[in-house]
Predicted model as a PDB file, atoms N, CA, C, CB and O in Angstrom, pLDDT in the B-factor column:
MODEL        1                                                                  
ATOM      1  N   UNK A   1       0.853  -1.176   0.000  1.00 74.00           N  
ATOM      2  CA  UNK A   1       0.000   0.000   0.000  1.00 74.00           C  
ATOM      3  C   UNK A   1       0.896   1.236   0.000  1.00 74.00           C  
ATOM      4  CB  UNK A   1      -0.969   0.000   1.228  1.00 74.00           C  
ATOM      5  O   UNK A   1       1.831   1.354   0.792  1.00 74.00           O  
ATOM      6  N   UNK A   2       0.579   2.147  -0.911  1.00 86.00           N  
ATOM      7  CA  UNK A   2       1.352   3.366  -1.036  1.00 86.00           C  
ATOM      8  C   UNK A   2       0.867   4.403  -0.022  1.00 86.00           C  
ATOM      9  CB  UNK A   2       1.257   3.919  -2.467  1.00 86.00           C  
ATOM     10  O   UNK A   2      -0.335   4.624   0.130  1.00 86.00           O  
ATOM     11  N   UNK A   3       1.812   5.030   0.665  1.00 86.00           N  
ATOM     12  CA  UNK A   3       1.488   6.033   1.668  1.00 86.00           C  
ATOM     13  C   UNK A   3       1.298   7.382   0.976  1.00 86.00           C  
ATOM     14  CB  UNK A   3       2.600   6.115   2.756  1.00 86.00           C  
ATOM     15  O   UNK A   3       2.264   7.998   0.524  1.00 86.00           O  
ATOM     16  N   UNK A   4       0.055   7.831   0.899  1.00 85.00           N  
ATOM     17  CA  UNK A   4      -0.264   9.091   0.234  1.00 85.00           C  
ATOM     18  C   UNK A   4      -0.628  10.150   1.272  1.00 85.00           C  
ATOM     19  CB  UNK A   4      -1.420   8.901  -0.775  1.00 85.00           C  
ATOM     20  O   UNK A   4      -0.926   9.816   2.419  1.00 85.00           O  
ATOM     21  N   UNK A   5      -0.606  11.412   0.882  1.00 85.00           N  
ATOM     22  CA  UNK A   5      -1.011  12.463   1.825  1.00 85.00           C  
ATOM     23  C   UNK A   5      -2.444  12.279   2.339  1.00 85.00           C  
ATOM     24  CB  UNK A   5      -0.882  13.826   1.160  1.00 85.00           C  
ATOM     25  O   UNK A   5      -2.739  12.622   3.484  1.00 85.00           O  
ATOM     26  N   UNK A   6      -3.333  11.741   1.498  1.00 84.00           N  
ATOM     27  CA  UNK A   6      -4.711  11.497   1.939  1.00 84.00           C  
ATOM     28  C   UNK A   6      -4.747  10.509   3.098  1.00 84.00           C  
ATOM     29  CB  UNK A   6      -5.563  10.972   0.774  1.00 84.00           C  
ATOM     30  O   UNK A   6      -5.491  10.702   4.059  1.00 84.00           O  
ATOM     31  N   UNK A   7      -3.953   9.461   3.008  1.00 87.00           N  
ATOM     32  CA  UNK A   7      -3.915   8.452   4.069  1.00 87.00           C  
ATOM     33  C   UNK A   7      -3.318   9.035   5.341  1.00 87.00           C  
ATOM     34  CB  UNK A   7      -3.109   7.223   3.620  1.00 87.00           C  
ATOM     35  O   UNK A   7      -3.796   8.753   6.440  1.00 87.00           O  
ATOM     36  N   UNK A   8      -2.281   9.841   5.199  1.00 89.00           N  
ATOM     37  CA  UNK A   8      -1.636  10.436   6.372  1.00 89.00           C  
ATOM     38  C   UNK A   8      -2.594  11.384   7.098  1.00 89.00           C  
ATOM     39  CB  UNK A   8      -0.356  11.188   5.957  1.00 89.00           C  
ATOM     40  O   UNK A   8      -2.706  11.341   8.323  1.00 89.00           O  
ATOM     41  N   UNK A   9      -3.275  12.234   6.344  1.00 89.00           N  
ATOM     42  CA  UNK A   9      -4.217  13.186   6.955  1.00 89.00           C  
ATOM     43  C   UNK A   9      -5.382  12.448   7.606  1.00 89.00           C  
ATOM     44  CB  UNK A   9      -4.746  14.183   5.898  1.00 89.00           C  
ATOM     45  O   UNK A   9      -5.767  12.767   8.731  1.00 89.00           O  
ATOM     46  N   UNK A  10      -5.948  11.455   6.900  1.00 89.00           N  
ATOM     47  CA  UNK A  10      -7.070  10.696   7.455  1.00 89.00           C  
ATOM     48  C   UNK A  10      -6.650   9.957   8.724  1.00 89.00           C  
ATOM     49  CB  UNK A  10      -7.613   9.700   6.415  1.00 89.00           C  
ATOM     50  O   UNK A  10      -7.388   9.949   9.709  1.00 89.00           O  
ATOM     51  N   UNK A  11      -5.479   9.342   8.704  1.00 92.00           N  
ATOM     52  CA  UNK A  11      -4.999   8.623   9.887  1.00 92.00           C  
ATOM     53  C   UNK A  11      -4.769   9.587  11.049  1.00 92.00           C  
ATOM     54  CB  UNK A  11      -3.699   7.859   9.564  1.00 92.00           C  
ATOM     55  O   UNK A  11      -5.083   9.266  12.195  1.00 92.00           O  
ATOM     56  N   UNK A  12      -4.226  10.753  10.759  1.00 92.00           N  
ATOM     57  CA  UNK A  12      -4.011  11.748  11.813  1.00 92.00           C  
ATOM     58  C   UNK A  12      -5.312  12.214  12.439  1.00 92.00           C  
ATOM     59  CB  UNK A  12      -3.263  12.937  11.260  1.00 92.00           C  
ATOM     60  O   UNK A  12      -5.397  12.376  13.656  1.00 92.00           O  
ATOM     61  N   UNK A  13      -6.329  12.430  11.609  1.00 91.00           N  
ATOM     62  CA  UNK A  13      -7.629  12.841  12.134  1.00 91.00           C  
ATOM     63  C   UNK A  13      -8.287  11.733  12.944  1.00 91.00           C  
ATOM     64  CB  UNK A  13      -8.546  13.261  10.997  1.00 91.00           C  
ATOM     65  O   UNK A  13      -8.922  12.004  13.964  1.00 91.00           O  
ATOM     66  N   UNK A  14      -8.141  10.496  12.503  1.00 93.00           N  
ATOM     67  CA  UNK A  14      -8.704   9.363  13.260  1.00 93.00           C  
ATOM     68  C   UNK A  14      -8.006   9.240  14.608  1.00 93.00           C  
ATOM     69  CB  UNK A  14      -8.566   8.037  12.460  1.00 93.00           C  
ATOM     70  O   UNK A  14      -8.664   9.056  15.632  1.00 93.00           O  
ATOM     71  N   UNK A  15      -6.678   9.340  14.617  1.00 94.00           N  
ATOM     72  CA  UNK A  15      -5.929   9.251  15.880  1.00 94.00           C  
ATOM     73  C   UNK A  15      -6.333  10.392  16.814  1.00 94.00           C  
ATOM     74  CB  UNK A  15      -4.397   9.288  15.615  1.00 94.00           C  
ATOM     75  O   UNK A  15      -6.535  10.177  18.009  1.00 94.00           O  
ATOM     76  N   UNK A  16      -6.451  11.598  16.272  1.00 93.00           N  
ATOM     77  CA  UNK A  16      -6.853  12.742  17.102  1.00 93.00           C  
ATOM     78  C   UNK A  16      -8.245  12.542  17.683  1.00 93.00           C  
ATOM     79  CB  UNK A  16      -6.814  14.036  16.284  1.00 93.00           C  
ATOM     80  O   UNK A  16      -8.490  12.875  18.843  1.00 93.00           O  
ATOM     81  N   UNK A  17      -9.162  11.998  16.878  1.00 92.00           N  
ATOM     82  CA  UNK A  17     -10.525  11.767  17.362  1.00 92.00           C  
ATOM     83  C   UNK A  17     -10.551  10.711  18.450  1.00 92.00           C  
ATOM     84  CB  UNK A  17     -11.438  11.351  16.214  1.00 92.00           C  
ATOM     85  O   UNK A  17     -11.212  10.887  19.473  1.00 92.00           O  
ATOM     86  N   UNK A  18      -9.838   9.617  18.238  1.00 95.00           N  
ATOM     87  CA  UNK A  18      -9.814   8.533  19.242  1.00 95.00           C  
ATOM     88  C   UNK A  18      -9.173   9.025  20.534  1.00 95.00           C  
ATOM     89  CB  UNK A  18      -9.043   7.295  18.702  1.00 95.00           C  
ATOM     90  O   UNK A  18      -9.675   8.744  21.622  1.00 95.00           O  
ATOM     91  N   UNK A  19      -8.064   9.758  20.421  1.00 95.00           N  
ATOM     92  CA  UNK A  19      -7.419  10.275  21.631  1.00 95.00           C  
ATOM     93  C   UNK A  19      -8.323  11.269  22.363  1.00 95.00           C  
ATOM     94  CB  UNK A  19      -6.084  10.945  21.278  1.00 95.00           C  
ATOM     95  O   UNK A  19      -8.364  11.284  23.594  1.00 95.00           O  
ATOM     96  N   UNK A  20      -9.036  12.084  21.618  1.00 94.00           N  
ATOM     97  CA  UNK A  20      -9.945  13.038  22.234  1.00 94.00           C  
ATOM     98  C   UNK A  20     -11.059  12.326  22.988  1.00 94.00           C  
ATOM     99  CB  UNK A  20     -10.534  13.965  21.179  1.00 94.00           C  
ATOM    100  O   UNK A  20     -11.469  12.761  24.064  1.00 94.00           O  
ATOM    101  N   UNK A  21     -11.547  11.225  22.414  1.00 93.00           N  
ATOM    102  CA  UNK A  21     -12.613  10.463  23.083  1.00 93.00           C  
ATOM    103  C   UNK A  21     -12.067   9.755  24.319  1.00 93.00           C  
ATOM    104  CB  UNK A  21     -13.241   9.432  22.113  1.00 93.00           C  
ATOM    105  O   UNK A  21     -12.679   9.797  25.386  1.00 93.00           O  
ATOM    106  N   UNK A  22     -10.912   9.105  24.171  1.00 95.00           N  
ATOM    107  CA  UNK A  22     -10.343   8.327  25.279  1.00 95.00           C  
ATOM    108  C   UNK A  22      -9.905   9.234  26.432  1.00 95.00           C  
ATOM    109  CB  UNK A  22      -9.149   7.494  24.786  1.00 95.00           C  
ATOM    110  O   UNK A  22     -10.129   8.912  27.599  1.00 95.00           O  
ATOM    111  N   UNK A  23      -9.290  10.349  26.106  1.00 94.00           N  
ATOM    112  CA  UNK A  23      -8.775  11.242  27.145  1.00 94.00           C  
ATOM    113  C   UNK A  23      -9.829  12.209  27.674  1.00 94.00           C  
ATOM    114  CB  UNK A  23      -7.603  12.023  26.611  1.00 94.00           C  
ATOM    115  O   UNK A  23      -9.529  13.041  28.530  1.00 94.00           O  
ATOM    116  N   UNK A  24     -11.051  12.111  27.177  1.00 90.00           N  
ATOM    117  CA  UNK A  24     -12.136  12.939  27.695  1.00 90.00           C  
ATOM    118  C   UNK A  24     -12.069  14.371  27.232  1.00 90.00           C  
ATOM    119  CB  UNK A  24     -12.133  12.907  29.178  1.00 90.00           C  
ATOM    120  O   UNK A  24     -12.301  15.291  28.017  1.00 90.00           O  
ATOM    121  N   UNK A  25     -11.755  14.575  25.967  1.00 87.00           N  
ATOM    122  CA  UNK A  25     -11.692  15.923  25.418  1.00 87.00           C  
ATOM    123  C   UNK A  25     -13.078  16.556  25.334  1.00 87.00           C  
ATOM    124  CB  UNK A  25     -11.044  15.901  24.040  1.00 87.00           C  
ATOM    125  O   UNK A  25     -14.102  15.896  25.512  1.00 87.00           O  
ATOM    126  N   UNK A  26     -13.072  17.826  25.063  1.00 91.00           N  
ATOM    127  CA  UNK A  26     -14.307  18.593  24.939  1.00 91.00           C  
ATOM    128  C   UNK A  26     -15.163  18.035  23.800  1.00 91.00           C  
ATOM    129  CB  UNK A  26     -13.997  20.088  24.699  1.00 91.00           C  
ATOM    130  O   UNK A  26     -14.636  17.619  22.768  1.00 91.00           O  
ATOM    131  N   UNK A  27     -16.465  18.029  23.989  1.00 93.00           N  
ATOM    132  CA  UNK A  27     -17.389  17.514  22.979  1.00 93.00           C  
ATOM    133  C   UNK A  27     -17.313  18.339  21.695  1.00 93.00           C  
ATOM    134  CB  UNK A  27     -18.826  17.512  23.522  1.00 93.00           C  
ATOM    135  O   UNK A  27     -17.446  17.795  20.598  1.00 93.00           O  
ATOM    136  N   UNK A  28     -17.103  19.630  21.826  1.00 93.00           N  
ATOM    137  CA  UNK A  28     -16.983  20.483  20.651  1.00 93.00           C  
ATOM    138  C   UNK A  28     -15.756  20.102  19.831  1.00 93.00           C  
ATOM    139  CB  UNK A  28     -16.910  21.957  21.064  1.00 93.00           C  
ATOM    140  O   UNK A  28     -15.811  20.080  18.601  1.00 93.00           O  
ATOM    141  N   UNK A  29     -14.660  19.804  20.501  1.00 91.00           N  
ATOM    142  CA  UNK A  29     -13.446  19.363  19.822  1.00 91.00           C  
ATOM    143  C   UNK A  29     -13.692  18.059  19.063  1.00 91.00           C  
ATOM    144  CB  UNK A  29     -12.301  19.184  20.835  1.00 91.00           C  
ATOM    145  O   UNK A  29     -13.293  17.920  17.907  1.00 91.00           O  
ATOM    146  N   UNK A  30     -14.346  17.116  19.715  1.00 93.00           N  
ATOM    147  CA  UNK A  30     -14.641  15.835  19.078  1.00 93.00           C  
ATOM    148  C   UNK A  30     -15.537  16.016  17.856  1.00 93.00           C  
ATOM    149  CB  UNK A  30     -15.305  14.886  20.077  1.00 93.00           C  
ATOM    150  O   UNK A  30     -15.325  15.380  16.824  1.00 93.00           O  
ATOM    151  N   UNK A  31     -16.530  16.880  17.974  1.00 94.00           N  
ATOM    152  CA  UNK A  31     -17.440  17.146  16.865  1.00 94.00           C  
ATOM    153  C   UNK A  31     -16.705  17.776  15.696  1.00 94.00           C  
ATOM    154  CB  UNK A  31     -18.581  18.051  17.315  1.00 94.00           C  
ATOM    155  O   UNK A  31     -16.927  17.400  14.545  1.00 94.00           O  
ATOM    156  N   UNK A  32     -15.830  18.734  15.984  1.00 93.00           N  
ATOM    157  CA  UNK A  32     -15.087  19.402  14.919  1.00 93.00           C  
ATOM    158  C   UNK A  32     -14.114  18.455  14.220  1.00 93.00           C  
ATOM    159  CB  UNK A  32     -14.331  20.595  15.482  1.00 93.00           C  
ATOM    160  O   UNK A  32     -13.959  18.512  13.000  1.00 93.00           O  
ATOM    161  N   UNK A  33     -13.466  17.595  14.979  1.00 91.00           N  
ATOM    162  CA  UNK A  33     -12.556  16.618  14.371  1.00 91.00           C  
ATOM    163  C   UNK A  33     -13.341  15.647  13.497  1.00 91.00           C  
ATOM    164  CB  UNK A  33     -11.770  15.847  15.459  1.00 91.00           C  
ATOM    165  O   UNK A  33     -12.919  15.335  12.383  1.00 91.00           O  
ATOM    166  N   UNK A  34     -14.471  15.172  13.991  1.00 92.00           N  
ATOM    167  CA  UNK A  34     -15.292  14.238  13.214  1.00 92.00           C  
ATOM    168  C   UNK A  34     -15.825  14.894  11.940  1.00 92.00           C  
ATOM    169  CB  UNK A  34     -16.460  13.721  14.065  1.00 92.00           C  
ATOM    170  O   UNK A  34     -15.863  14.261  10.885  1.00 92.00           O  
ATOM    171  N   UNK A  35     -16.234  16.150  12.034  1.00 93.00           N  
ATOM    172  CA  UNK A  35     -16.723  16.858  10.851  1.00 93.00           C  
ATOM    173  C   UNK A  35     -15.598  17.073   9.849  1.00 93.00           C  
ATOM    174  CB  UNK A  35     -17.344  18.205  11.246  1.00 93.00           C  
ATOM    175  O   UNK A  35     -15.802  16.928   8.644  1.00 93.00           O  
ATOM    176  N   UNK A  36     -14.429  17.413  10.335  1.00 90.00           N  
ATOM    177  CA  UNK A  36     -13.276  17.578   9.449  1.00 90.00           C  
ATOM    178  C   UNK A  36     -12.893  16.277   8.764  1.00 90.00           C  
ATOM    179  CB  UNK A  36     -12.091  18.114  10.227  1.00 90.00           C  
ATOM    180  O   UNK A  36     -12.565  16.266   7.578  1.00 90.00           O  
ATOM    181  N   UNK A  37     -12.933  15.189   9.507  1.00 90.00           N  
ATOM    182  CA  UNK A  37     -12.622  13.875   8.940  1.00 90.00           C  
ATOM    183  C   UNK A  37     -13.636  13.493   7.876  1.00 90.00           C  
ATOM    184  CB  UNK A  37     -12.586  12.806  10.041  1.00 90.00           C  
ATOM    185  O   UNK A  37     -13.265  13.005   6.808  1.00 90.00           O  
ATOM    186  N   UNK A  38     -14.906  13.711   8.157  1.00 91.00           N  
ATOM    187  CA  UNK A  38     -15.963  13.393   7.188  1.00 91.00           C  
ATOM    188  C   UNK A  38     -15.819  14.239   5.926  1.00 91.00           C  
ATOM    189  CB  UNK A  38     -17.353  13.613   7.815  1.00 91.00           C  
ATOM    190  O   UNK A  38     -15.909  13.718   4.814  1.00 91.00           O  
ATOM    191  N   UNK A  39     -15.601  15.514   6.093  1.00 90.00           N  
ATOM    192  CA  UNK A  39     -15.450  16.405   4.944  1.00 90.00           C  
ATOM    193  C   UNK A  39     -14.220  16.080   4.118  1.00 90.00           C  
ATOM    194  CB  UNK A  39     -15.382  17.837   5.405  1.00 90.00           C  
ATOM    195  O   UNK A  39     -14.275  16.094   2.888  1.00 90.00           O  
ATOM    196  N   UNK A  40     -13.109  15.788   4.784  1.00 87.00           N  
ATOM    197  CA  UNK A  40     -11.877  15.480   4.064  1.00 87.00           C  
ATOM    198  C   UNK A  40     -12.011  14.181   3.283  1.00 87.00           C  
ATOM    199  CB  UNK A  40     -10.699  15.391   5.034  1.00 87.00           C  
ATOM    200  O   UNK A  40     -11.610  14.106   2.122  1.00 87.00           O  
ATOM    201  N   UNK A  41     -12.571  13.166   3.915  1.00 85.00           N  
ATOM    202  CA  UNK A  41     -12.743  11.888   3.216  1.00 85.00           C  
ATOM    203  C   UNK A  41     -13.732  12.022   2.064  1.00 85.00           C  
ATOM    204  CB  UNK A  41     -13.219  10.804   4.192  1.00 85.00           C  
ATOM    205  O   UNK A  41     -13.522  11.441   0.999  1.00 85.00           O  
ATOM    206  N   UNK A  42     -14.802  12.779   2.264  1.00 86.00           N  
ATOM    207  CA  UNK A  42     -15.768  12.988   1.190  1.00 86.00           C  
ATOM    208  C   UNK A  42     -15.145  13.685  -0.003  1.00 86.00           C  
ATOM    209  CB  UNK A  42     -16.944  13.791   1.693  1.00 86.00           C  
ATOM    210  O   UNK A  42     -15.401  13.313  -1.149  1.00 86.00           O  
ATOM    211  N   UNK A  43     -14.326  14.698   0.259  1.00 84.00           N  
ATOM    212  CA  UNK A  43     -13.663  15.406  -0.829  1.00 84.00           C  
ATOM    213  C   UNK A  43     -12.662  14.498  -1.540  1.00 84.00           C  
ATOM    214  CB  UNK A  43     -12.959  16.660  -0.299  1.00 84.00           C  
ATOM    215  O   UNK A  43     -12.548  14.538  -2.765  1.00 84.00           O  
ATOM    216  N   UNK A  44     -11.946  13.689  -0.786  1.00 80.00           N  
ATOM    217  CA  UNK A  44     -10.976  12.772  -1.384  1.00 80.00           C  
ATOM    218  C   UNK A  44     -11.656  11.751  -2.281  1.00 80.00           C  
ATOM    219  CB  UNK A  44     -10.180  12.059  -0.298  1.00 80.00           C  
ATOM    220  O   UNK A  44     -11.147  11.424  -3.353  1.00 80.00           O  
ATOM    221  N   UNK A  45     -12.791  11.252  -1.852  1.00 78.00           N  
ATOM    222  CA  UNK A  45     -13.520  10.264  -2.651  1.00 78.00           C  
ATOM    223  C   UNK A  45     -14.026  10.897  -3.946  1.00 78.00           C  
ATOM    224  CB  UNK A  45     -14.700   9.676  -1.845  1.00 78.00           C  
ATOM    225  O   UNK A  45     -13.932  10.289  -5.012  1.00 78.00           O  
ATOM    226  N   UNK A  46     -14.557  12.106  -3.856  1.00 80.00           N  
ATOM    227  CA  UNK A  46     -15.056  12.789  -5.053  1.00 80.00           C  
ATOM    228  C   UNK A  46     -13.905  13.090  -6.009  1.00 80.00           C  
ATOM    229  CB  UNK A  46     -15.791  14.093  -4.670  1.00 80.00           C  
ATOM    230  O   UNK A  46     -14.053  12.932  -7.220  1.00 80.00           O  
ATOM    231  N   UNK A  47     -12.768  13.519  -5.484  1.00 78.00           N  
ATOM    232  CA  UNK A  47     -11.615  13.815  -6.328  1.00 78.00           C  
ATOM    233  C   UNK A  47     -11.101  12.575  -7.041  1.00 78.00           C  
ATOM    234  CB  UNK A  47     -10.506  14.428  -5.502  1.00 78.00           C  
ATOM    235  O   UNK A  47     -10.695  12.652  -8.200  1.00 78.00           O  
ATOM    236  N   UNK A  48     -11.113  11.451  -6.372  1.00 76.00           N  
ATOM    237  CA  UNK A  48     -10.639  10.208  -6.999  1.00 76.00           C  
ATOM    238  C   UNK A  48     -11.639   9.676  -8.008  1.00 76.00           C  
ATOM    239  CB  UNK A  48     -10.366   9.146  -5.939  1.00 76.00           C  
ATOM    240  O   UNK A  48     -11.248   9.074  -9.008  1.00 76.00           O  
ATOM    241  N   UNK A  49     -12.925   9.889  -7.762  1.00 79.00           N  
ATOM    242  CA  UNK A  49     -13.959   9.342  -8.648  1.00 79.00           C  
ATOM    243  C   UNK A  49     -14.028  10.105  -9.959  1.00 79.00           C  
ATOM    244  CB  UNK A  49     -15.321   9.373  -7.962  1.00 79.00           C  
ATOM    245  O   UNK A  49     -14.205   9.491 -11.010  1.00 79.00           O  
ATOM    246  N   UNK A  50     -13.895  11.406  -9.930  1.00 73.00           N  
ATOM    247  CA  UNK A  50     -14.007  12.221 -11.137  1.00 73.00           C  
ATOM    248  C   UNK A  50     -12.857  13.210 -11.189  1.00 73.00           C  
ATOM    249  CB  UNK A  50     -15.364  12.961 -11.185  1.00 73.00           C  
ATOM    250  O   UNK A  50     -12.991  14.344 -10.728  1.00 73.00           O  
ATOM    251  N   UNK A  51     -11.720  12.789 -11.749  1.00 65.00           N  
ATOM    252  CA  UNK A  51     -10.594  13.728 -11.810  1.00 65.00           C  
ATOM    253  C   UNK A  51     -10.926  14.921 -12.705  1.00 65.00           C  
ATOM    254  CB  UNK A  51      -9.326  13.016 -12.325  1.00 65.00           C  
ATOM    255  O   UNK A  51     -11.492  14.765 -13.788  1.00 65.00           O  
ATOM    256  N   UNK A  52     -10.568  16.101 -12.239  1.00 61.00           N  
ATOM    257  CA  UNK A  52     -10.890  17.322 -12.967  1.00 61.00           C  
ATOM    258  C   UNK A  52      -9.793  17.609 -13.985  1.00 61.00           C  
ATOM    259  CB  UNK A  52     -11.063  18.517 -11.996  1.00 61.00           C  
ATOM    260  O   UNK A  52      -8.611  17.389 -13.723  1.00 61.00           O  
ATOM    261  N   UNK A  53     -10.199  18.099 -15.138  1.00 66.00           N  
ATOM    262  CA  UNK A  53      -9.240  18.519 -16.140  1.00 66.00           C  
ATOM    263  C   UNK A  53      -9.319  20.028 -16.278  1.00 66.00           C  
ATOM    264  CB  UNK A  53      -9.500  17.818 -17.498  1.00 66.00           C  
ATOM    265  O   UNK A  53     -10.381  20.626 -16.112  1.00 66.00           O  
ATOM    266  N   UNK A  54      -8.193  20.627 -16.582  1.00 65.00           N  
ATOM    267  CA  UNK A  54      -8.165  22.077 -16.712  1.00 65.00           C  
ATOM    268  C   UNK A  54      -8.482  22.504 -18.138  1.00 65.00           C  
ATOM    269  CB  UNK A  54      -6.805  22.623 -16.291  1.00 65.00           C  
ATOM    270  O   UNK A  54      -8.841  23.658 -18.372  1.00 65.00           O  
ATOM    271  N   UNK A  55      -8.356  21.592 -19.086  1.00 66.00           N  
ATOM    272  CA  UNK A  55      -8.644  21.918 -20.477  1.00 66.00           C  
ATOM    273  C   UNK A  55     -10.107  21.656 -20.798  1.00 66.00           C  
ATOM    274  CB  UNK A  55      -7.744  21.114 -21.416  1.00 66.00           C  
ATOM    275  O   UNK A  55     -10.696  20.682 -20.329  1.00 66.00           O  
ATOM    276  N   UNK A  56     -10.676  22.529 -21.596  1.00 63.00           N  
ATOM    277  CA  UNK A  56     -12.015  22.284 -22.110  1.00 63.00           C  
ATOM    278  C   UNK A  56     -11.889  22.137 -23.610  1.00 63.00           C  
ATOM    279  CB  UNK A  56     -13.014  23.433 -21.723  1.00 63.00           C  
ATOM    280  O   UNK A  56     -11.267  22.968 -24.272  1.00 63.00           O  
ATOM    281  N   UNK A  57     -12.461  21.109 -24.132  1.00 67.00           N  
ATOM    282  CA  UNK A  57     -12.361  20.852 -25.560  1.00 67.00           C  
ATOM    283  C   UNK A  57     -13.557  21.461 -26.277  1.00 67.00           C  
ATOM    284  CB  UNK A  57     -12.270  19.341 -25.840  1.00 67.00           C  
ATOM    285  O   UNK A  57     -14.697  21.358 -25.824  1.00 67.00           O  
ATOM    286  N   UNK A  58     -13.268  22.091 -27.397  1.00 66.00           N  
ATOM    287  CA  UNK A  58     -14.334  22.650 -28.223  1.00 66.00           C  
ATOM    288  C   UNK A  58     -14.992  21.518 -28.999  1.00 66.00           C  
ATOM    289  CB  UNK A  58     -13.786  23.744 -29.190  1.00 66.00           C  
ATOM    290  O   UNK A  58     -14.329  20.538 -29.338  1.00 66.00           O  
ATOM    291  N   UNK A  59     -16.276  21.636 -29.285  1.00 66.00           N  
ATOM    292  CA  UNK A  59     -16.928  20.582 -30.061  1.00 66.00           C  
ATOM    293  C   UNK A  59     -16.350  20.545 -31.473  1.00 66.00           C  
ATOM    294  CB  UNK A  59     -18.462  20.800 -30.107  1.00 66.00           C  
ATOM    295  O   UNK A  59     -15.894  21.571 -31.977  1.00 66.00           O  
ATOM    296  N   UNK A  60     -16.363  19.402 -32.104  1.00 70.00           N  
ATOM    297  CA  UNK A  60     -15.804  19.308 -33.449  1.00 70.00           C  
ATOM    298  C   UNK A  60     -16.614  20.149 -34.443  1.00 70.00           C  
ATOM    299  CB  UNK A  60     -15.761  17.842 -33.906  1.00 70.00           C  
ATOM    300  O   UNK A  60     -17.833  20.276 -34.326  1.00 70.00           O  
ATOM    301  N   UNK A  61     -15.920  20.704 -35.397  1.00 71.00           N  
ATOM    302  CA  UNK A  61     -16.581  21.529 -36.423  1.00 71.00           C  
ATOM    303  C   UNK A  61     -17.138  20.605 -37.497  1.00 71.00           C  
ATOM    304  CB  UNK A  61     -15.586  22.578 -37.048  1.00 71.00           C  
ATOM    305  O   UNK A  61     -16.401  19.820 -38.095  1.00 71.00           O  
ATOM    306  N   UNK A  62     -18.427  20.699 -37.737  1.00 72.00           N  
ATOM    307  CA  UNK A  62     -19.079  19.916 -38.785  1.00 72.00           C  
ATOM    308  C   UNK A  62     -19.824  20.869 -39.694  1.00 72.00           C  
ATOM    309  CB  UNK A  62     -20.044  18.846 -38.185  1.00 72.00           C  
ATOM    310  O   UNK A  62     -19.860  22.076 -39.452  1.00 72.00           O  
ATOM    311  N   UNK A  63     -20.412  20.329 -40.727  1.00 69.00           N  
ATOM    312  CA  UNK A  63     -21.152  21.174 -41.649  1.00 69.00           C  
ATOM    313  C   UNK A  63     -22.348  21.830 -40.939  1.00 69.00           C  
ATOM    314  CB  UNK A  63     -21.627  20.350 -42.863  1.00 69.00           C  
ATOM    315  O   UNK A  63     -22.707  22.962 -41.265  1.00 69.00           O  
ATOM    316  N   UNK A  64     -22.959  21.145 -39.990  1.00 67.00           N  
ATOM    317  CA  UNK A  64     -24.104  21.703 -39.276  1.00 67.00           C  
ATOM    318  C   UNK A  64     -23.691  22.852 -38.366  1.00 67.00           C  
ATOM    319  CB  UNK A  64     -24.795  20.620 -38.461  1.00 67.00           C  
ATOM    320  O   UNK A  64     -24.426  23.832 -38.244  1.00 67.00           O  
ATOM    321  N   UNK A  65     -22.543  22.752 -37.733  1.00 63.00           N  
ATOM    322  CA  UNK A  65     -22.101  23.806 -36.826  1.00 63.00           C  
ATOM    323  C   UNK A  65     -21.387  24.929 -37.566  1.00 63.00           C  
ATOM    324  CB  UNK A  65     -21.187  23.229 -35.762  1.00 63.00           C  
ATOM    325  O   UNK A  65     -21.272  26.043 -37.054  1.00 63.00           O  
ATOM    326  N   UNK A  66     -20.910  24.636 -38.770  1.00 63.00           N  
ATOM    327  CA  UNK A  66     -20.209  25.633 -39.570  1.00 63.00           C  
ATOM    328  C   UNK A  66     -21.160  26.634 -40.202  1.00 63.00           C  
ATOM    329  CB  UNK A  66     -19.396  24.956 -40.643  1.00 63.00           C  
ATOM    330  O   UNK A  66     -20.753  27.749 -40.529  1.00 63.00           O  
ATOM    331  N   UNK A  67     -22.423  26.254 -40.380  1.00 59.00           N  
ATOM    332  CA  UNK A  67     -23.400  27.141 -40.959  1.00 59.00           C  
ATOM    333  C   UNK A  67     -23.485  27.014 -42.476  1.00 59.00           C  
ATOM    334  CB  UNK A  67     -23.082  28.547 -40.585  1.00 59.00           C  
ATOM    335  O   UNK A  67     -24.091  27.855 -43.139  1.00 59.00           O  
ATOM    336  N   UNK A  68     -22.884  25.974 -43.019  1.00 54.00           N  
ATOM    337  CA  UNK A  68     -22.892  25.830 -44.479  1.00 54.00           C  
ATOM    338  C   UNK A  68     -24.062  25.000 -44.958  1.00 54.00           C  
ATOM    339  CB  UNK A  68     -21.599  25.205 -44.955  1.00 54.00           C  
ATOM    340  O   UNK A  68     -24.214  24.784 -46.160  1.00 54.00           O  
TER     341      UNK A  68                                                      
ENDMDL                                                                          
END                                                                             
């Protein structure tokens, strides 16, 4: 398994959440970590599912689009 930044960030957020729960951290802290983890994973999944391209291709020129 390749160690990517997504895995490192997700693992860090999971560790922070578990430690916050075990050590009795503030509920607001736990909620914010969980929301951040959910948002980060959701964005990562969307990015992997549909990679964005910066180029936009023009439609091919045909006789119908040329106006002839």
